[in-house]
TORKOLTOR-50466 format. One line per field, with one value per residue (C-alpha): residue number from 1; residue in three letters; x, y, z. Coordinates in Angstrom, 3 decimals, m for minus. Example, Ala and Ser with C-alpha at 12.3 -4.5 7.8 and 13.67 -1.06 7.14 Angstrom:
REM TORKOLTOR-50466
tigu = c(1; 2)
rolo = c(ALA; SER)
c1 = c(12.300; 13.670)
c2 = c(m4.500; m1.060)
c3 = c(7.800; 7.140)
//
This chain:
REM TORKOLTOR-50466
tigu = c(1; 2; 3; 4; 5; 6; 7; 8; 9; 10; 11; 12; 13; 14; 15; 16; 17; 18; 19; 20; 21; 22; 23; 24; 25; 26; 27; 28; 29; 30; 31; 32; 33; 34; 35; 36; 37; 38; 39; 40; 41; 42; 43; 44; 45; 46; 47; 48; 49; 50; 51; 52; 53; 54; 55; 56; 57; 58; 59; 60; 61; 62; 63; 64; 65; 66; 67; 68; 69; 70; 71; 72; 73; 74; 75; 76; 77; 78; 79; 80; 81; 82; 83; 84; 85; 86; 87; 88; 89; 90; 91; 92; 93; 94; 95; 96; 97; 98; 99; 100; 101; 102; 103; 104; 105; 106; 107; 108; 109; 110; 111; 112; 113; 114; 115; 116; 117; 118; 119; 120; 121; 122; 123; 124; 125; 126; 127; 128; 129; 130; 131; 132; 133; 134; 135; 136; 137; 138; 139; 140; 141; 142; 143; 144; 145; 146; 147; 148; 149; 150; 151; 152; 153; 154; 155; 156; 157; 158; 159; 160; 161; 162; 163; 164; 165; 166; 167; 168; 169; 170; 171; 172; 173; 174; 175; 176; 177; 178; 179; 180; 181; 182; 183; 184; 185; 186; 187; 188; 189; 190; 191; 192; 193; 194; 195; 196; 197; 198; 199; 200; 201; 202; 203; 204; 205; 206; 207; 208; 209; 210; 211; 212; 213; 214; 215; 216; 217; 218; 219; 220; 221; 222; 223; 224; 225; 226; 227; 228; 229; 230; 231; 232; 233; 234; 235; 236; 237; 238; 239; 240; 241; 242; 243; 244; 245; 246; 247; 248; 249; 250; 251; 252; 253; 254; 255; 256; 257; 258; 259; 260; 261; 262; 263; 264; 265; 266; 267; 268; 269; 270; 271; 272; 273; 274; 275; 276; 277; 278; 279; 280; 281; 282; 283; 284; 285; 286; 287; 288; 289; 290; 291; 292; 293; 294; 295; 296; 297; 298; 299; 300; 301; 302; 303; 304; 305; 306; 307; 308; 309; 310; 311; 312; 313; 314; 315; 316; 317; 318; 319; 320; 321; 322; 323; 324; 325; 326; 327; 328; 329; 330; 331; 332; 333; 334; 335; 336; 337; 338; 339; 340; 341; 342; 343; 344; 345; 346; 347; 348; 349; 350; 351; 352; 353; 354; 355; 356; 357; 358; 359; 360; 361; 362; 363; 364; 365; 366; 367; 368; 369; 370; 371; 372; 373; 374; 375; 376; 377; 378; 379; 380; 381; 382; 383; 384; 385; 386; 387; 388; 389; 390; 391; 392; 393; 394; 395; 396; 397; 398; 399; 400; 401; 402; 403; 404; 405; 406; 407; 408; 409; 410; 411; 412; 413; 414; 415; 416; 417; 418; 419; 420; 421; 422; 423; 424; 425; 426; 427; 428; 429; 430; 431; 432; 433; 434; 435; 436; 437; 438; 439; 440; 441; 442; 443; 444; 445; 446; 447; 448; 449; 450; 451; 452; 453; 454; 455; 456; 457; 458; 459; 460; 461; 462; 463; 464; 465; 466; 467; 468; 469; 470; 471; 472; 473; 474; 475; 476; 477; 478; 479; 480; 481; 482; 483; 484; 485; 486; 487; 488)
rolo = c(MET; ILE; LYS; ASP; TYR; GLN; GLN; GLN; LYS; ALA; LEU; ARG; ASP; SER; TYR; ASP; VAL; CYS; ILE; ILE; GLY; ALA; GLY; PRO; ALA; GLY; ILE; THR; LEU; GLY; LEU; ARG; LEU; ALA; ALA; ALA; GLY; TRP; SER; VAL; LEU; LEU; ALA; GLU; GLY; GLY; GLY; ARG; GLU; TYR; SER; ALA; ASN; SER; GLN; ALA; LEU; TYR; ALA; CYS; ALA; SER; THR; GLY; LEU; GLU; LEU; TYR; ALA; GLY; GLU; ALA; ARG; LEU; ARG; TYR; LEU; GLY; GLY; THR; SER; ASN; HIS; TRP; ALA; GLY; ARG; CYS; ARG; PRO; PHE; SER; PRO; SER; ASP; PHE; ALA; VAL; PRO; PRO; ILE; GLY; ASP; LEU; PRO; GLY; TRP; PRO; ILE; PRO; TYR; SER; GLU; ILE; ALA; GLY; TYR; LEU; PRO; ALA; ALA; MET; ASP; ILE; VAL; ASP; LEU; PRO; PRO; GLY; SER; ASP; PHE; HIS; ALA; LEU; ASN; ALA; GLY; LEU; ASP; GLY; GLY; GLU; PHE; GLU; PRO; ASP; ARG; PHE; LEU; LEU; SER; PRO; PRO; THR; ARG; PHE; ALA; GLN; LYS; TYR; ALA; THR; ALA; LEU; GLU; GLN; THR; GLN; GLY; LEU; ASP; VAL; PHE; ILE; ASN; CYS; ASN; CYS; VAL; ASN; LEU; GLU; PHE; ASP; GLN; ALA; SER; GLY; HIS; LEU; ALA; ALA; VAL; VAL; LEU; SER; ASP; TYR; ALA; CYS; ASN; ARG; GLN; ARG; LEU; VAL; ALA; LYS; ASN; PHE; VAL; LEU; ALA; THR; GLY; ALA; ILE; GLU; ASN; ALA; ARG; GLN; LEU; LEU; ASN; SER; GLU; SER; LEU; LEU; ALA; ALA; GLY; VAL; VAL; SER; LYS; ASP; GLY; LEU; VAL; GLY; ARG; CYS; PHE; MET; GLU; HIS; LEU; ASN; ILE; ASP; LEU; GLY; THR; PHE; ILE; LEU; LYS; SER; GLY; LEU; PRO; PRO; GLU; PRO; ARG; GLU; TYR; TYR; THR; THR; ASP; ALA; PHE; VAL; ASP; GLU; TYR; LYS; ALA; GLY; LYS; GLY; ASN; VAL; ARG; ALA; ALA; LEU; LEU; ALA; ASP; VAL; GLN; THR; TYR; GLY; ARG; THR; ALA; GLU; VAL; LYS; HIS; PHE; LEU; GLU; ASN; LEU; ALA; CYS; ASP; MET; GLY; VAL; ALA; SER; LYS; ILE; ALA; PHE; VAL; THR; LYS; PHE; SER; CYS; PRO; GLY; ASP; GLY; VAL; ILE; SER; THR; MET; ILE; GLU; GLN; PHE; PRO; ASN; LEU; ARG; SER; ARG; ILE; SER; LEU; LEU; ASP; GLU; LYS; ASP; ALA; LEU; GLY; VAL; ALA; LYS; VAL; ASN; VAL; ASN; TRP; ALA; LEU; SER; ALA; ASP; ASP; ARG; HIS; THR; ILE; LYS; CYS; ILE; GLY; SER; GLU; LEU; ALA; LYS; GLN; TRP; ALA; ASP; MET; ASN; LEU; GLY; PHE; ILE; LYS; LEU; ASN; ASP; PHE; VAL; TYR; ASP; THR; SER; ILE; PRO; LEU; LYS; LEU; SER; PRO; HIS; ALA; HIS; HIS; MET; GLY; THR; THR; ARG; MET; ALA; SER; SER; ALA; GLN; PHE; GLY; VAL; VAL; ASP; THR; ASN; CYS; LYS; VAL; PHE; GLY; THR; GLU; ASN; LEU; TYR; ILE; ALA; GLY; SER; SER; ILE; PHE; ALA; THR; GLY; GLY; ALA; SER; ASN; PRO; THR; MET; PRO; LEU; LEU; GLN; PHE; ALA; LEU; ARG; LEU; ALA; ASP; HIS; LEU; ASP; ALA; ARG; MET; SER; ALA; ALA; ARG; GLU; ALA; VAL; VAL)
c1 = c(m5.533; m3.561; m5.781; m4.925; m6.224; m6.310; m9.069; m10.873; m11.175; m13.051; m11.631; m13.263; m14.911; m12.117; m9.075; m7.280; m3.987; m3.131; 0.462; 1.817; 4.599; 5.141; 8.876; 10.574; 9.320; 5.760; 5.321; 6.750; 4.550; 1.410; 1.737; 2.542; m0.445; m2.906; m1.751; m2.566; m6.163; m6.201; m7.622; m4.755; m4.510; m1.102; m0.954; 1.845; 2.274; 3.863; 2.654; 3.820; 6.711; 8.835; 7.053; 8.313; 5.285; 5.678; 9.448; 9.083; 7.338; 10.686; 12.361; 14.077; 16.716; 20.139; 22.255; 24.727; 26.951; 25.742; 23.276; 21.873; 18.490; 16.637; 18.698; 19.008; 15.265; 12.636; 8.970; 7.011; 5.866; 8.787; 10.488; 14.246; 14.444; 14.054; 17.729; 19.055; 22.484; 21.659; 24.493; 23.411; 25.223; 23.370; 23.770; 25.871; 25.168; 27.718; 25.737; 23.071; 25.239; 27.825; 26.432; 27.560; 30.053; 28.275; 25.274; 22.645; 22.010; 22.125; 19.539; 17.092; 16.738; 19.277; 20.154; 18.268; 15.021; 15.590; 18.023; 15.243; 13.871; 17.097; 16.186; 12.843; 14.489; 17.082; 14.309; 12.523; 15.607; 16.294; 19.355; 19.833; 18.364; 20.961; 23.726; 26.640; 27.746; 31.161; 34.433; 36.460; 39.793; 41.580; 41.676; 44.684; 47.013; 46.650; 43.171; 41.513; 40.282; 38.528; 37.365; 34.031; 31.304; 28.331; 26.005; 24.571; 20.868; 20.082; 18.998; 15.330; 12.970; 10.019; 7.344; 8.231; 8.852; 5.711; 3.435; 1.215; 0.994; 0.087; m2.653; m4.097; m3.599; m7.003; m7.605; m4.883; m5.868; m2.962; m3.537; m0.924; m0.847; m2.332; m0.534; m0.754; m0.959; m1.947; m2.112; m5.179; m4.462; m7.158; m5.545; m8.369; m7.967; m4.278; m5.078; m4.378; m7.955; m7.332; m4.967; m5.853; m5.170; m4.877; m4.564; m2.492; m5.485; m5.688; m8.944; m8.792; m10.334; m10.086; m9.102; m9.913; m7.984; m7.289; m3.528; m1.259; 2.306; 4.571; 6.991; 8.142; 11.864; 13.864; 13.318; 9.609; 8.721; 10.030; 8.350; 4.960; 5.214; 6.456; 3.682; 0.881; m0.588; m2.641; 0.456; 2.211; m0.749; m0.838; 2.880; 3.568; 5.801; 7.825; 9.693; 12.596; 12.215; 13.794; 11.640; 13.932; 17.099; 19.994; 19.863; 22.613; 24.288; 27.117; 30.258; 32.020; 35.424; 38.184; 40.830; 43.670; 45.559; 47.748; 50.365; 50.066; 53.255; 54.357; 53.267; 50.217; 46.775; 45.195; 41.615; 39.774; 40.115; 37.304; 37.799; 35.525; 36.489; 36.402; 34.793; 38.328; 39.015; 35.836; 36.696; 40.359; 39.880; 36.394; 35.438; 32.662; 32.565; 33.557; 33.891; 37.017; 37.424; 40.826; 40.656; 43.171; 42.380; 42.210; 44.324; 43.326; 41.915; 42.357; 40.406; 40.606; 43.021; 45.986; 45.426; 48.728; 50.704; 48.915; 49.527; 53.227; 53.483; 51.398; 53.468; 56.685; 55.544; 54.329; 57.567; 59.584; 57.382; 56.708; 53.044; 51.887; 54.264; 53.077; 49.845; 48.237; 45.224; 43.430; 43.829; 44.962; 45.994; 48.704; 47.826; 48.390; 47.664; 44.570; 41.896; 40.434; 36.718; 34.671; 31.265; 31.812; 29.348; 28.093; 27.210; 23.782; 24.117; 21.387; 22.712; 22.209; 18.512; 15.404; 13.406; 10.371; 10.488; 7.781; 7.668; 4.960; 4.950; 2.276; m0.027; 0.309; 2.659; 5.607; 8.960; 11.986; 15.590; 18.218; 21.209; 23.497; 26.277; 29.185; 30.696; 34.238; 33.629; 32.968; 36.226; 37.948; 36.532; 37.761; 41.230; 41.527; 40.372; 42.715; 45.810; 45.412; 44.765; 47.897; 49.953; 48.747; 49.321; 52.900; 53.362; 52.095; 54.150; 51.063; 52.130; 52.098; 49.075; 49.135; 46.351; 44.759; 45.655; 42.114; 42.125; 44.550; 44.250; 40.723; 41.182; 40.990; 37.480; 36.592; 36.219; 33.216; 30.000; 26.861; 25.743; 22.014; 21.439; 19.105; 18.665; 17.851; 15.264; 12.642; 15.100; 14.107; 14.648; 13.439; 11.820; 10.750; 13.739; 16.045; 13.908; 10.717; 9.503; 9.470; 10.805; 7.767; 8.265; 5.248; 5.501; 5.774; 2.573; 0.332; m1.552; m1.665; 0.942; 4.008; 7.129; 8.813; 12.141; 15.647; 14.460; 13.973; 17.660; 19.209; 22.640; 23.532; 26.613; 28.350; 25.921; 23.724; 20.294; 17.838; 17.966; 17.965; 14.995; 13.135; 13.889; 12.323; 9.328; 8.713; 9.008; 6.526; 4.106; 4.195; 3.677; 0.668; m0.803; m0.494; m1.855; m4.876; m5.556; m5.551; m7.908; m10.297; m10.324; m10.995; m14.090; m15.353)
c2 = c(m10.979; m13.563; m16.239; m19.280; m22.423; m24.181; m21.806; m20.821; m22.459; m19.754; m20.513; m19.221; m21.697; m21.115; m18.926; m17.743; m18.901; m21.122; m20.830; m23.449; m22.054; m18.545; m18.067; m15.405; m16.858; m17.512; m14.142; m12.263; m14.139; m13.803; m10.065; m9.419; m11.387; m9.995; m6.466; m7.261; m7.983; m11.762; m13.791; m15.595; m18.129; m18.254; m21.374; m21.644; m24.900; m23.252; m20.483; m16.945; m18.220; m21.344; m24.388; m27.898; m29.630; m27.737; m28.135; m31.876; m32.256; m31.417; m34.452; m36.554; m39.238; m38.812; m41.431; m39.110; m36.273; m34.543; m31.851; m30.709; m30.530; m30.082; m27.105; m25.473; m24.976; m23.134; m24.067; m20.956; m17.692; m16.174; m19.533; m19.669; m15.876; m16.039; m16.998; m15.801; m14.151; m11.638; m12.072; m11.115; m11.758; m11.924; m14.607; m13.662; m14.294; m17.121; m19.033; m19.464; m19.632; m22.233; m25.771; m27.819; m30.643; m33.981; m35.366; m32.860; m29.540; m26.189; m23.442; m23.466; m19.673; m16.835; m14.604; m11.761; m13.494; m12.545; m9.619; m7.049; m8.227; m7.518; m3.980; m5.179; m8.149; m5.830; m3.611; m6.601; m7.473; m3.846; m3.199; 0.493; 1.273; 1.539; 0.150; m1.599; m4.970; m4.042; m5.781; m5.706; m6.194; m6.449; m9.602; m11.788; m11.210; m14.585; m13.931; m16.860; m14.975; m11.634; m9.810; m11.111; m8.490; m8.637; m6.660; m7.450; m7.264; m6.086; m9.087; m8.913; m10.939; m11.400; m12.084; m8.907; m6.598; m7.626; m8.160; m5.189; m6.087; m9.685; m8.435; m5.693; m6.570; m6.965; m10.363; m12.111; m14.705; m15.912; m18.995; m20.153; m23.667; m24.733; m27.811; m29.215; m33.010; m34.004; m32.803; m34.029; m34.259; m34.771; m36.756; m36.162; m32.389; m32.247; m29.872; m30.044; m30.001; m29.326; m29.575; m31.167; m28.970; m30.134; m28.634; m30.323; m32.382; m33.913; m32.160; m32.050; m29.905; m29.702; m26.361; m25.572; m23.023; m22.221; m22.311; m23.791; m22.956; m25.002; m22.720; m24.864; m25.238; m27.767; m30.714; m30.143; m29.216; m32.596; m34.298; m32.806; m34.068; m37.532; m37.960; m37.315; m40.671; m39.034; m37.437; m40.801; m42.634; m40.154; m40.543; m36.871; m37.985; m41.187; m42.549; m43.225; m39.948; m36.541; m35.224; m34.998; m35.662; m33.267; m31.952; m29.348; m27.387; m24.899; m26.486; m24.940; m26.591; m26.146; m25.653; m25.143; m22.400; m19.493; m17.187; m13.644; m11.850; m9.450; m5.876; m6.641; m5.456; m8.085; m7.630; m10.651; m11.185; m12.562; m13.876; m15.308; m17.580; m15.948; m17.287; m17.853; m20.167; m22.168; m22.499; m23.386; m26.014; m27.238; m26.689; m25.091; m21.641; m20.725; m18.000; m18.143; m16.231; m15.910; m14.522; m14.246; m15.902; m13.989; m15.198; m18.749; m19.263; m22.499; m23.456; m26.257; m27.613; m27.824; m24.429; m22.938; m25.971; m25.930; m22.205; m22.730; m25.589; m23.768; m20.587; m22.580; m24.536; m21.410; m19.554; m22.496; m22.854; m26.534; m26.378; m28.379; m31.207; m31.617; m33.395; m32.220; m33.703; m30.404; m28.944; m25.335; m22.618; m20.059; m16.392; m14.599; m17.724; m17.682; m20.075; m20.402; m21.097; m21.428; m21.405; m23.722; m24.726; m28.305; m29.779; m31.408; m35.071; m37.707; m39.649; m36.636; m36.969; m36.855; m40.095; m41.227; m43.379; m45.725; m43.825; m41.157; m37.895; m36.797; m35.719; m39.005; m37.714; m39.914; m38.646; m38.391; m39.448; m37.021; m38.546; m35.566; m36.811; m35.216; m36.301; m36.624; m33.361; m31.602; m32.918; m31.646; m28.158; m28.156; m29.299; m26.683; m23.816; m24.778; m25.416; m22.341; m20.100; m21.356; m20.846; m17.287; m16.282; m17.468; m15.747; m12.447; m12.796; m12.499; m15.264; m19.034; m21.327; m24.859; m26.886; m29.744; m33.141; m33.933; m30.926; m32.539; m36.205; m37.315; m40.643; m38.788; m37.906; m34.244; m32.007; m29.902; m28.412; m27.163; m23.569; m24.345; m23.494; m26.258; m26.300; m28.333; m30.947; m29.675; m28.321; m26.216; m27.741; m27.523; m30.963; m33.539; m35.647; m33.321; m31.567; m31.168; m27.674; m25.843; m22.382; m20.836; m22.923; m25.107; m28.804; m30.881; m32.828; m30.358; m27.255; m25.309; m26.539; m24.336; m24.350; m21.347; m21.195; m22.491; m26.059; m24.938; m24.023; m25.953; m25.033; m23.232; m21.247; m19.815; m17.012; m16.968; m18.178; m15.915; m12.870; m14.875; m16.972; m13.715; m12.668; m15.918; m15.435; m11.984; m13.418; m16.180; m13.591; m11.716; m14.949; m15.981; m12.479; m12.433; m15.954; m15.356; m12.006; m13.655; m16.383; m13.801; m11.784; m14.937; m15.636; m12.084)
c3 = c(m37.200; m35.225; m33.693; m31.592; m33.290; m29.924; m28.770; m31.955; m35.343; m37.227; m40.658; m43.806; m46.142; m48.662; m49.277; m52.356; m50.848; m47.902; m46.651; m44.273; m42.098; m40.709; m40.928; m43.084; m46.382; m45.210; m43.494; m46.482; m48.939; m46.816; m46.270; m49.927; m51.260; m48.718; m49.558; m53.201; m52.196; m51.901; m49.015; m47.312; m44.510; m42.816; m40.657; m38.089; m36.167; m33.147; m30.873; m30.243; m28.149; m27.898; m26.457; m25.830; m27.360; m30.623; m30.816; m30.140; m33.504; m35.137; m33.566; m36.220; m36.562; m38.131; m39.863; m41.529; m40.414; m37.260; m38.244; m34.881; m36.602; m33.319; m32.230; m35.658; m36.175; m34.130; m34.411; m33.492; m35.054; m36.941; m37.404; m37.471; m37.715; m33.934; m33.675; m37.021; m36.799; m39.547; m42.049; m45.578; m48.842; m52.166; m54.769; m57.791; m61.501; m61.564; m58.923; m61.582; m64.703; m63.643; m63.209; m60.219; m60.510; m60.892; m62.726; m61.606; m63.346; m61.620; m61.666; m64.610; m64.407; m64.665; m61.728; m63.387; m62.380; m58.721; m58.994; m59.141; m55.797; m53.914; m52.753; m51.364; m49.633; m48.106; m46.776; m45.245; m43.184; m42.223; m44.349; m45.223; m48.665; m51.386; m49.187; m50.824; m49.537; m48.222; m47.441; m44.237; m45.961; m49.292; m51.379; m52.129; m55.059; m56.751; m58.132; m56.374; m53.291; m53.266; m50.137; m48.901; m49.142; m46.806; m44.544; m41.129; m40.405; m36.817; m37.103; m38.036; m35.845; m38.185; m35.571; m33.704; m36.658; m38.514; m35.480; m36.293; m39.978; m39.141; m36.819; m39.006; m42.698; m44.326; m45.885; m43.866; m41.262; m39.138; m37.013; m34.513; m33.012; m36.344; m37.665; m41.185; m40.934; m44.472; m48.067; m50.015; m53.740; m56.367; m59.156; m61.639; m61.609; m60.734; m57.901; m54.219; m52.959; m49.287; m46.369; m43.052; m40.038; m36.444; m32.996; m30.292; m29.135; m32.629; m33.514; m37.307; m40.008; m43.796; m45.264; m48.895; m50.950; m54.582; m54.090; m51.434; m50.425; m48.170; m46.319; m43.406; m44.096; m46.089; m43.761; m43.126; m46.711; m47.827; m44.865; m45.755; m49.331; m48.382; m45.804; m48.298; m49.343; m52.096; m53.645; m53.441; m54.999; m57.879; m58.544; m57.855; m55.012; m54.897; m51.913; m54.269; m56.139; m55.721; m52.873; m49.861; m51.834; m52.411; m48.844; m48.651; m45.891; m45.765; m44.394; m41.432; m41.717; m39.168; m41.861; m39.425; m37.633; m38.658; m37.228; m38.526; m39.483; m36.794; m37.374; m39.513; m38.345; m36.059; m37.276; m38.778; m42.518; m44.680; m48.212; m50.878; m53.737; m57.148; m60.294; m61.586; m58.636; m59.293; m62.978; m62.476; m59.790; m60.779; m57.167; m55.162; m53.661; m50.147; m47.586; m45.405; m42.156; m40.486; m36.957; m34.143; m30.859; m27.626; m24.731; m23.915; m20.436; m18.530; m15.445; m12.894; m10.349; m12.758; m14.359; m13.317; m14.509; m17.863; m18.295; m17.683; m20.206; m22.828; m22.593; m22.774; m25.838; m27.622; m26.897; m28.241; m31.330; m30.666; m29.625; m32.637; m31.745; m28.163; m27.231; m24.031; m22.329; m22.939; m26.415; m26.471; m28.869; m28.358; m27.830; m31.114; m33.139; m35.313; m36.471; m39.958; m40.279; m43.438; m45.070; m48.022; m50.716; m50.775; m54.155; m54.660; m53.786; m54.134; m51.130; m48.872; m48.169; m46.007; m45.724; m43.735; m40.611; m39.359; m36.067; m35.760; m33.845; m31.350; m34.203; m36.079; m38.780; m39.746; m38.523; m40.788; m40.884; m42.143; m43.870; m44.376; m46.632; m48.460; m51.757; m53.059; m54.924; m51.620; m50.200; m53.351; m52.753; m49.157; m50.207; m52.963; m50.753; m47.935; m50.009; m52.212; m49.218; m47.467; m50.629; m51.186; m47.571; m47.894; m51.265; m49.844; m46.672; m44.456; m42.127; m41.875; m42.196; m40.805; m42.379; m40.506; m41.936; m43.099; m45.437; m47.873; m46.801; m47.706; m45.922; m42.586; m41.334; m41.535; m38.538; m39.462; m38.192; m39.970; m40.400; m39.974; m43.647; m44.843; m48.620; m51.700; m50.677; m53.161; m55.703; m58.695; m62.133; m65.712; m65.459; m62.879; m63.909; m61.998; m59.430; m57.440; m58.398; m61.704; m62.442; m60.719; m57.562; m58.417; m57.576; m60.755; m61.432; m59.604; m60.672; m57.418; m54.908; m54.436; m52.269; m50.644; m48.856; m49.414; m50.040; m53.670; m54.078; m56.955; m55.602; m52.407; m53.363; m50.311; m49.525; m46.448; m47.623; m45.762; m48.014; m51.295; m50.150; m49.516; m53.099; m54.277; m51.956; m53.422; m56.928; m56.039; m54.646; m57.945; m59.887; m57.802; m57.972; m61.767; m62.125; m59.883; m61.545; m64.976; m63.752; m62.287; m65.508; m67.524; m65.431; m65.862)
//
């Protein structure tokens, strides 16, 4: 049943599992565990709909590349699925087998650990059962770019699709407007003893459970851990440690423009770097989308003059040499956008601020930073794509200067894919959670969502994080079942 914590605080004395955050990962995990017979509390800080007071608790500072962290996240039931675009592409075995460039290791598990959960994850996001991830076009001849294969979810809005299940599933208590403001760790036992919950009037209550899962997104998962004084005192979390570090995004780079050869089909083309490309160039993965522009519209008092000059420049083929007050592109020209992998980078991180939010929880600063290896990936993808287009006589690509000249600042935007801040590793030296998504140094605190990603590849993270959530549900079910049998 869904209850509003502002009006009623009828919590049980204890739960088998307490999940903080009711986005895709939290909802999936909660429903799965409750269906297995366990008592589950699913605590969502926001309400049923968007509200300014809830969203304000996401306010954070930024000292790195512009992340648009306020706009990219939604703090109410269903989480960021409320504005998810729905693009789905699974990880591949090489995402797990090939370590990233740099000093940090990649995944400590093989792809086979989550492969079996793909059909269930596809069903959760309403993809047709048994569907193949298909391509829109052919690949390129050089072997470095294959056609990108993906499917589109409707997209699934989790709060709406699973509304009945959240209301009626036995053993599942869902509380909205129920904010987690502290994690209480018992150093002697190694267990998280309780979480402290708060409504918007700062009325607080301890909640006891056997197991706890943070499922609040990459920024907030790190924030919850960093704000816990008991975890800090026990050395589980360190302000100079790995919690909050290795924040990753997918890079939307404006690679440049292209002119398609006359007579070729005008439909968009989507490519994906092959394993051979990654191996040859020691670079990251990337999706590249080449799409023709529609006729450019110009408005304002000088519209007719601008149209005349633009048409003249395009006809003469000198548009790139002329600087106008208003930038324009010629009809029939195309733009090249990307979704490029970012390598894990210790300088790209979440850290606490002294400033507190309305509930008394320290806010965070996000320093989204790229490395020289990321610039190398961008350069290799751009230059090789341009070369292969020319070799195949598809047209002409004009790369922006910053693609091959790393001294020029990048023109990029994020994809709202926040990853890596509680990365999975084989030991605490290189990560925050172990291979079962359990926080190192604890016995019963787990993390769900893309914050556990050791690397991000170039696949959209929603469907893979659901695979991990399903895997975590099975792990917790098996662990709690074994503990119950041991008592009997």
